[in-house]
C-alpha positions as CSV (number, residue, x, y, z in Angstrom):
1,X,0.0,0.0,0.0
2,X,1.3,3.5,-0.9
3,X,2.2,5.7,2.1
4,X,-0.1,8.6,2.7
5,X,1.1,11.7,4.4
6,X,-0.7,14.2,6.7
7,X,0.4,17.7,7.4
8,X,-1.3,19.2,10.5
9,X,-0.9,22.9,11.2
10,X,-2.3,24.0,14.6
11,X,-2.8,27.5,15.9
12,X,-4.0,28.7,19.3
13,X,-4.2,27.2,22.7
14,X,-3.1,23.9,24.3
15,X,-6.6,22.5,23.8
16,X,-6.2,23.0,20.1
17,X,-2.9,21.1,20.2
18,X,-4.6,18.3,22.2
19,X,-7.4,18.1,19.6
20,X,-4.8,17.9,16.8
21,X,-3.1,15.0,18.6
22,X,-6.4,13.2,18.7
23,X,-7.2,13.9,15.0
24,X,-3.8,12.6,14.0
25,X,-4.3,9.5,16.1
26,X,-7.6,8.8,14.4
27,X,-6.2,9.4,10.9
28,X,-3.5,6.8,11.5
29,X,-6.3,4.3,11.2
30,X,-6.5,5.3,7.5
31,X,-2.8,4.9,7.1
32,X,-1.8,8.6,7.3
33,X,1.8,9.3,8.5
34,X,2.7,12.7,9.9
35,X,5.0,14.9,7.8
36,X,6.5,18.4,8.3
37,X,6.7,18.9,4.5
38,X,3.5,20.5,3.2
39,X,4.5,19.8,-0.4
40,X,4.7,16.0,0.4
41,X,1.3,15.8,2.1
42,X,-1.8,14.0,0.7
43,X,-3.9,15.5,3.4
44,X,-3.5,19.0,4.9
45,X,-5.5,20.1,7.9
46,X,-5.3,23.5,9.5
47,X,-6.6,23.3,13.1
48,X,-7.6,26.9,13.8
49,X,-8.0,29.5,16.5
50,X,-10.1,32.7,16.4
51,X,-9.4,34.2,19.8
52,X,-7.3,37.0,18.2
53,X,-7.3,38.5,14.8
54,X,-3.6,37.7,14.3
55,X,-4.4,33.9,14.5
56,X,-7.1,34.3,11.8
57,X,-4.7,36.3,9.5
58,X,-2.1,33.5,9.7
59,X,-4.7,30.9,8.7
60,X,-5.9,32.9,5.7
61,X,-2.2,33.2,4.6
62,X,-1.8,29.4,4.8
63,X,-5.1,28.8,3.0
64,X,-3.6,30.8,0.1
65,X,-0.4,28.7,0.1
66,X,-2.4,25.5,-0.2
67,X,-4.3,26.8,-3.2
68,X,-1.0,26.6,-5.2
69,X,-0.4,23.1,-4.0
70,X,-3.8,21.9,-5.0
71,X,-3.1,23.1,-8.6
72,X,-0.1,20.8,-8.9
73,X,-1.7,18.0,-6.8
74,X,-5.4,17.8,-7.6
75,X,-6.0,14.7,-5.3
76,X,-4.7,16.6,-2.2
77,X,-7.4,16.8,0.4
78,X,-7.6,20.1,2.4
79,X,-9.6,20.7,5.5
80,X,-10.1,23.4,8.2
81,X,-11.0,22.4,11.7
82,X,-11.3,24.1,15.1
83,X,-12.6,27.4,16.4
84,X,-12.3,29.5,13.2
85,X,-14.0,26.6,11.3
86,X,-16.8,26.7,13.9
87,X,-17.2,30.5,13.6
88,X,-17.0,30.8,9.8
89,X,-18.5,27.5,8.6
90,X,-19.4,27.4,4.9
91,X,-18.2,31.0,4.4
92,X,-14.7,29.6,4.4
93,X,-15.5,27.5,1.3
94,X,-17.2,30.4,-0.4
95,X,-14.1,32.4,0.1
96,X,-11.7,29.6,-0.8
97,X,-13.4,26.9,-2.9
98,X,-10.2,24.7,-2.8
99,X,-11.1,23.8,0.8
100,X,-12.6,20.3,0.8
101,X,-14.0,20.2,4.3
102,X,-14.8,22.4,7.3
103,X,-15.3,20.7,10.7
104,X,-16.1,22.7,13.8
105,X,-15.0,22.0,17.4
106,X,-15.8,18.6,19.0
107,X,-15.7,16.9,15.6
108,X,-12.7,14.6,16.3
109,X,-14.9,11.5,15.8
110,X,-15.9,12.7,12.3
111,X,-12.5,13.4,10.8
112,X,-12.0,9.7,9.6
113,X,-15.4,9.3,7.9
114,X,-15.1,12.8,6.4
115,X,-11.7,12.0,4.9
116,X,-12.9,8.6,3.7
117,X,-15.8,10.2,1.8
118,X,-13.5,12.6,0.1
119,X,-10.9,9.9,-0.8
120,X,-13.7,7.9,-2.4
121,X,-15.1,11.0,-4.2
122,X,-18.5,10.4,-2.5
123,X,-18.8,14.1,-1.9
124,X,-17.3,17.3,-3.1
125,X,-17.4,19.4,0.1
126,X,-18.2,18.6,3.8
127,X,-19.3,21.4,6.2
128,X,-20.3,20.4,9.8
129,X,-20.3,23.0,12.5
130,X,-23.2,21.8,14.7
131,X,-22.1,21.7,18.3
132,X,-23.4,18.5,19.8
133,X,-23.0,19.2,23.6
134,X,-24.0,15.6,24.5
135,X,-21.1,14.1,22.6
136,X,-17.7,13.8,24.1
137,X,-14.6,12.7,22.2
138,X,-13.8,9.5,24.1
139,X,-12.3,6.3,22.9
140,X,-10.1,8.0,20.3
141,X,-6.5,7.2,19.3
142,X,-4.0,9.8,20.3
143,X,-0.7,10.6,18.5
144,X,1.1,12.5,21.2
145,X,3.6,15.0,19.8
146,X,5.0,16.6,22.9
147,X,8.2,15.1,24.4
148,X,7.7,15.9,28.1
149,X,4.2,16.8,29.1
150,X,1.0,15.0,28.0
151,X,-2.0,17.2,27.4
152,X,-5.1,15.7,29.1
153,X,-8.4,17.5,28.4
154,X,-10.7,17.2,31.4
155,X,-13.6,19.3,30.1
156,X,-14.8,21.2,27.0
157,X,-16.6,24.4,26.5
158,X,-17.2,27.5,28.6
159,X,-20.2,29.1,30.4
160,X,-18.6,32.4,31.4
161,X,-19.4,34.7,28.4
162,X,-16.7,37.3,29.1
163,X,-17.7,40.2,26.8
164,X,-14.4,40.1,24.8
165,X,-14.2,36.4,24.3
166,X,-15.5,34.2,21.4
167,X,-14.7,30.9,23.1
168,X,-18.2,30.1,24.5
169,X,-19.7,30.6,21.0
170,X,-17.3,28.3,19.2
171,X,-16.7,25.7,22.0
172,X,-20.2,25.4,23.4
173,X,-21.3,24.9,27.0
174,X,-19.1,23.3,29.7
175,X,-19.0,19.5,29.5
176,X,-16.9,17.6,32.0
177,X,-15.3,14.2,31.1
178,X,-15.9,11.4,33.6
179,X,-13.1,11.1,36.1
180,X,-12.4,7.4,35.3
181,X,-11.8,8.4,31.6
182,X,-9.3,11.1,32.7
183,X,-7.5,8.8,35.1
184,X,-7.2,6.1,32.5
185,X,-5.7,8.6,30.1
186,X,-3.2,9.8,32.7
187,X,-2.2,6.2,33.5
188,X,-1.8,5.5,29.8
189,X,0.4,8.6,29.4
190,X,2.6,7.4,32.3
191,X,3.0,4.0,30.7
192,X,4.2,5.8,27.5
193,X,6.9,7.4,29.6
194,X,5.4,10.8,30.4
195,X,6.3,12.0,33.9
196,X,4.3,15.2,33.6
197,X,0.7,15.8,32.6
198,X,-1.2,19.1,32.1
199,X,-5.0,19.0,32.7
200,X,-6.8,21.2,30.2
201,X,-10.0,23.1,30.2
202,X,-11.3,26.6,29.4
203,X,-12.1,26.8,33.1
204,X,-10.8,23.8,35.0
205,X,-12.0,25.2,38.3
206,X,-15.6,24.5,37.3
207,X,-14.9,20.9,36.4
208,X,-17.7,18.6,37.5
209,X,-20.3,21.3,38.0
210,X,-22.3,20.1,35.1
211,X,-22.6,16.5,36.4
212,X,-21.9,17.0,40.1
213,X,-20.0,13.7,40.4
214,X,-16.5,14.9,41.1
215,X,-15.1,18.4,41.9
216,X,-11.8,19.7,40.5
217,X,-10.2,19.4,43.9
218,X,-11.2,15.7,44.1
219,X,-9.9,15.1,40.5
220,X,-6.6,16.7,41.4
221,X,-6.3,14.3,44.4
222,X,-7.0,11.3,42.1
223,X,-4.4,12.4,39.5
224,X,-1.8,13.1,42.2
225,X,-2.1,9.5,43.3
226,X,-1.4,7.9,39.9
227,X,1.6,5.8,40.2
228,X,4.6,7.0,38.3
229,X,3.5,10.6,37.9
230,X,6.1,13.3,38.8
231,X,4.3,16.5,38.1
232,X,0.7,17.7,37.5
233,X,-0.1,21.0,35.9
234,X,-3.5,22.4,34.9
235,X,-4.9,25.3,32.8
236,X,-6.8,27.6,32.7
237,X,-8.3,28.8,35.9
238,X,-11.1,31.4,36.4
239,X,-10.6,33.3,39.7
240,X,-14.3,33.2,40.6
241,X,-14.2,29.4,40.8
242,X,-10.9,28.7,42.6
243,X,-12.0,27.0,45.8
244,X,-10.4,26.6,49.2
245,X,-10.4,22.9,48.6
246,X,-8.3,23.2,45.5
247,X,-5.7,25.4,47.3
248,X,-5.6,22.8,50.2
249,X,-5.1,19.9,47.8
250,X,-2.2,21.7,46.1
251,X,-0.7,22.5,49.5
252,X,-0.8,18.9,50.7
253,X,-0.1,17.1,47.4
254,X,3.0,15.3,46.3
255,X,3.0,16.1,42.6
256,X,0.8,19.1,41.8
257,X,2.9,22.0,40.8
258,X,3.0,25.1,43.0
259,X,2.1,27.4,40.2
260,X,-1.1,29.3,40.1
261,X,-2.0,30.9,36.8
262,X,-4.9,33.1,37.6
263,X,-6.0,35.4,34.7
264,X,-7.2,38.7,36.2
265,X,-7.4,40.5,32.8
266,X,-7.6,43.9,34.5
267,X,-7.1,45.8,37.7
268,X,-10.1,48.1,38.0
269,X,-13.6,47.2,39.0
270,X,-15.1,49.4,36.2
271,X,-13.3,47.4,33.4
272,X,-13.8,44.1,35.1
273,X,-17.5,44.7,35.2
274,X,-17.5,45.7,31.5
275,X,-15.6,42.5,30.8
276,X,-18.2,40.5,32.7
277,X,-15.5,38.9,34.9
278,X,-17.9,38.7,37.9
279,X,-15.2,39.1,40.6
280,X,-13.9,42.4,41.9
281,X,-10.4,43.7,42.5
282,X,-11.0,43.3,46.2
283,X,-12.1,39.7,46.0
284,X,-9.3,38.8,43.7
285,X,-6.7,40.4,46.0
286,X,-8.2,38.3,48.9
287,X,-7.8,35.2,46.8
288,X,-4.1,36.0,46.1
289,X,-3.5,36.5,49.9
290,X,-5.2,33.2,50.7
291,X,-2.9,31.4,48.2
292,X,0.2,33.0,49.5
293,X,-0.6,32.2,53.1
294,X,-1.4,28.5,52.2
295,X,1.4,27.9,49.7
296,X,4.0,30.7,50.4
297,X,6.7,29.3,48.0
298,X,4.3,29.2,45.0
299,X,4.5,31.3,41.9
300,X,1.6,33.3,40.6
301,X,1.1,34.4,37.0
302,X,-1.7,36.1,35.1
303,X,-3.2,37.3,31.8
304,X,-3.8,41.0,31.2
305,X,-5.7,42.9,28.4
306,X,-5.0,46.5,27.7
307,X,-7.1,48.8,25.4
308,X,-10.5,47.3,26.3
309,X,-13.4,49.6,25.2
310,X,-13.9,52.5,27.5
311,X,-10.4,52.2,29.1
312,X,-9.2,55.6,30.3
313,X,-5.8,56.7,31.5
314,X,-7.2,56.7,35.0
315,X,-8.2,53.0,34.6
316,X,-4.8,52.2,33.2
317,X,-3.1,53.8,36.2
318,X,-5.3,51.7,38.5
319,X,-4.0,48.6,36.6
320,X,-0.4,49.7,37.1
321,X,-1.0,50.2,40.9
322,X,-2.7,46.9,41.1
323,X,0.3,45.3,39.4
324,X,2.7,46.9,41.9
325,X,0.6,45.6,44.8
326,X,0.1,42.0,43.5
327,X,3.7,41.5,42.1
328,X,3.2,38.6,39.7
329,X,6.1,36.4,38.8
330,X,5.1,36.9,35.2
331,X,2.2,38.3,33.2
332,X,1.1,37.4,29.7
333,X,0.0,40.7,28.2
334,X,-2.4,41.3,25.2
335,X,-3.9,44.2,23.3
336,X,-7.7,44.0,23.1
337,X,-8.7,42.6,19.8
338,X,-12.3,43.0,18.4
339,X,-14.0,39.7,17.8
340,X,-17.2,39.9,15.8
341,X,-20.1,38.3,17.6
342,X,-19.0,39.4,21.0
343,X,-20.6,42.2,23.0
344,X,-17.3,44.1,23.4
345,X,-17.0,44.5,19.7
346,X,-20.2,46.6,19.7
347,X,-19.2,48.8,22.7
348,X,-18.7,52.5,22.4
349,X,-15.4,54.2,23.2
350,X,-13.1,51.8,21.4
351,X,-9.5,52.7,22.2
352,X,-7.1,53.9,19.5
353,X,-4.4,51.5,18.4
354,X,-1.6,54.0,19.2
355,X,-2.9,54.4,22.8
356,X,-3.2,50.6,23.1
357,X,0.4,50.0,22.0
358,X,1.7,52.8,24.3
359,X,-0.1,51.3,27.3
360,X,1.1,47.8,26.5
361,X,4.7,49.0,26.4
362,X,4.3,50.7,29.8
363,X,2.6,47.7,31.3
364,X,5.3,45.3,30.1
365,X,8.1,47.7,31.3
366,X,6.6,47.6,34.8
367,X,6.0,43.8,34.8
368,X,9.5,43.1,33.5
369,X,10.9,45.1,36.4
370,X,8.8,43.1,38.9
371,X,9.6,39.8,37.3
372,X,13.4,40.5,37.5
373,X,13.0,41.5,41.2
374,X,11.1,38.3,42.0
375,X,13.7,36.2,40.2
376,X,16.6,38.0,41.9
377,X,15.3,36.6,45.2
378,X,16.1,33.1,44.0
379,X,19.8,33.9,43.5
380,X,22.1,31.3,45.1
381,X,19.1,29.0,45.8
382,X,19.0,25.4,44.7
383,X,15.9,24.5,42.7
384,X,14.5,21.1,41.5
385,X,14.2,21.2,37.7
386,X,12.7,18.8,35.3
387,X,15.0,18.5,32.3
388,X,13.5,19.4,29.0
389,X,16.6,19.1,26.7
390,X,18.9,21.4,24.8
391,X,18.0,25.1,24.8
392,X,16.9,26.7,21.5
393,X,20.1,28.6,21.0
394,X,22.9,26.4,22.2
395,X,23.1,22.6,22.4
396,X,25.7,22.8,25.2
397,X,23.2,24.7,27.4
398,X,20.2,22.7,28.6
399,X,16.9,23.9,29.9
400,X,14.1,22.8,32.2
401,X,11.4,24.1,34.5
402,X,10.8,24.2,38.2
403,X,7.5,23.1,39.5
404,X,6.7,26.9,39.9
405,X,7.1,27.1,36.1
406,X,10.4,29.0,36.1
407,X,12.6,28.4,33.0
408,X,16.1,27.4,34.1
409,X,19.3,27.1,31.9
410,X,22.6,25.4,32.8
411,X,25.7,24.0,31.1
412,X,25.0,20.4,30.0
413,X,27.3,17.9,31.8
414,X,26.5,14.9,29.5
415,X,24.5,12.8,31.9
416,X,21.0,14.3,32.3
417,X,18.1,13.2,30.1
418,X,14.7,14.8,29.4
419,X,12.3,14.0,32.2
420,X,15.1,13.7,34.9
421,X,14.7,15.8,38.0
422,X,18.0,17.7,38.7
423,X,19.1,20.2,41.3
424,X,20.4,23.5,39.9
425,X,22.0,26.3,41.9
426,X,20.9,29.7,40.5
427,X,23.8,32.1,39.9
428,X,22.4,34.5,37.3
429,X,18.7,35.3,37.6
430,X,17.2,37.3,34.6
431,X,13.8,38.6,33.8
432,X,12.6,35.6,31.8
433,X,15.1,32.8,32.8
434,X,17.2,31.6,35.7
435,X,20.7,30.6,34.8
436,X,22.6,28.2,37.0
437,X,24.8,25.2,37.4
438,X,24.1,21.6,38.4
439,X,24.7,20.7,42.0
């Protein structure tokens, strides 16, 4: 049988990458082998994101590239999956008729039958963007592509409807996987040699609320007890749902990482209300205090959006003051991007691009200063690091992460292997990395 090659391009969040692993695993049943060479591929799938405009622009650029390939290779099958497919549906094919299929989110089960129909010329185009919230992608094959951490989805969808966010419209309502399915997948990943797992969900803290069988705290306890696991991470958390029980489980666990990623998005009650984030600055600060009392050596990171509609200089200064007070280890900063179909896109007082970029630069300047000060406190300390492998720029310098998610670099001594836990003495803290030497 002739070999068939699949090129999967994935944009967006870790959930998208997890979906791609599952689609690749399913397509192996049809004999497809992964390739990095788009020109070699018999099947090209772009697994898309639409959270920000830049992600959509990249996808449209790739769609144009594939048009040329289809001219020289008429039997090439080309599909779009994921969030942008869900949002745009058949409009994608109207805009680019060389697309053969469009499958929305939660369509992992359908990718094999869709490709089979196209292989056999039983249909010209397939478009399916119906969100079936009763269906869960269980019992699928997984082609894991990550070397160190295994992505484990624990739930799908989101109920929060933040006014800037398209995710609830393209991912549907929250659906939690059964705990036994999750634990079986974790155990399987450990058997494959993975020592670290990352539990995925749009809002992991609300896991189980749709079926009331298991809370997120209980699930964390169960995963922590899986034999052979070294580290357990999770993302993403919504501050309104982080319970005392979850904090207590992390405090007393053996393997759950002491890293709290709590996206605050903004630091003033006026903007938080406009974003429909539900919590207040005061309640968020109280939550941070609770975490730091319970797990004092934890790291805390966040997401921040600048330039939200109606943001004034006064609001922005409140955000800077908030940042000074909280002192995050790191913040992922974004400029507000209009998403059609969301309430914020229709709001008055949209902020000018020039003002957005100026505020982003000032925000990053302050956070970089705080991040460096936090990292300097680790100078001369010895940290446990899970080895990832050679750094991007120098094969003689290896990298890894602490359980608090700090990136550490050190000179390779020839013995450590990816997945090993090593002790590194920090001798040169920087804003984004900690440089050190093996103990």
